[in-house]
C-alpha positions in Angstrom: -54.0 0.7 -279.7 -53.5 -0.1 -283.4 -50.1 0.6 -285.3 -50.7 3.3 -287.8 -48.4 1.3 -290.5 -49.5 -2.0 -290.3 -52.8 -2.1 -288.4 -51.8 -4.6 -286.0 -52.6 -4.3 -282.1 -49.8 -3.0 -280.2 -48.9 -5.0 -276.9 -49.0 -3.1 -273.6 -47.0 -3.6 -270.4 -48.7 -4.3 -267.1 -48.7 -0.5 -266.5 -50.6 0.2 -269.7 -47.6 1.4 -271.5 -47.0 0.9 -275.3 -44.7 -1.9 -276.5 -43.5 0.6 -279.2 -43.4 4.2 -279.8 -45.4 7.5 -280.7 -44.2 9.4 -283.7 -45.6 12.5 -285.0 -46.9 12.8 -288.4 -46.6 15.7 -291.0 -49.7 17.6 -289.5 -48.1 17.0 -285.9 -50.6 14.5 -284.7 -49.2 11.7 -282.6 -49.3 8.2 -284.1 -48.6 4.7 -282.5 -46.0 2.4 -284.4 -45.3 -0.9 -283.4 -41.7 -2.5 -282.5 -41.7 -4.3 -285.5 -42.3 -1.8 -287.9 -39.5 0.2 -286.2 -37.2 -2.7 -287.1 -38.3 -2.9 -290.7 -38.3 0.5 -291.6 -36.0 3.7 -291.1 -37.2 6.7 -289.3 -37.8 8.6 -292.5 -39.8 6.0 -294.2 -42.0 5.8 -291.1 -42.6 9.5 -291.3 -43.5 9.2 -294.9 -46.0 6.4 -294.4 -48.0 8.6 -291.7 
């Protein structure tokens, strides 16, 4: 999967789980966000960018 904010490929663990998180946008759709974008931005900033 790719990050919805920066577009980079998100790493997965050996059980195919994302190294990041899933966030809901304004419409309620789930979007993937990488761990680096989580460190750079606050939760409210990420929701605005989605």
